[in-house]
N, C-alpha and C positions, 0 to 999 in steps of 0.2 A: 115532235114534228115541228118543222119550221117552214114558214113561207119565205121562199128565196127566189131571186131571179135566176135564170139559166146560167148567166155569167158567174154568179156567186156559187152555184152548184158545181160548175166545172172547175172552179178554183179550189175547191175543197179537196184535200189530199185523199180523204176517205171516199171520194166519188170518182176521181180521175181514173179512167180505164175500167170503169164499172158500169153496169146497168143500174139505173135508178128508177124507183117507183115514185111518181108524183100524183098526189091527189089534187083535184080541181086545177089541173094544168090549164094555163092560158097560152094561146098561140098567136103569132103574128099573122094577120089576115093575108098579107101580101106573099109571105114565104111559106106559111104553114109550119114554121119552126116554133118550138116551145120558147116562151119568154119568161115564164115563172110558174111556180107551183109549190104545194106543200110537200116537202121532202119526207117521204114515209120510210124508205129503206134503200140500201144500195148493196150490190154484190157483184163480184167478178163473174160469178156463175149465174147465168140467166135462169136456169131451171130452179136453182135454190131460191132465188129472189121471187120467182113466180109462185113457188110453193108456199113461201112465207106470206106473201100477199094474199094468196087464195085462202090460207088458213087464218089470216088476221081479220081485223075489223074493217080495213079499208078495201072496199070491193071495186070501186070505180077508179082505178089508177092507170095512168099512162106509164108505160115502161119505155124508157129512152136510154140510149148509150151515151155516156159522157167520155168522149175520146181524149180530150186534152184540157189544159187550163185556159184555152182561148174560147171566146164566144162562138158557138155553132161550128166548131171544127169537126 
């Protein structure tokens, strides 16, 4: 698990176009968008990701979609 900014997460090839699970996510107060978090897991299949998170040790995860390599796209 790594603490990364949302921009760093969206630049990762293994996250682009995937749903990502973030533990202890932080959000921009003005926009409500994620700014950083501990990257727990990522998957193109939302149900598969949610099942792994549910069965894993990280229970309080935010699940967000990483659309492109650009910040908050």
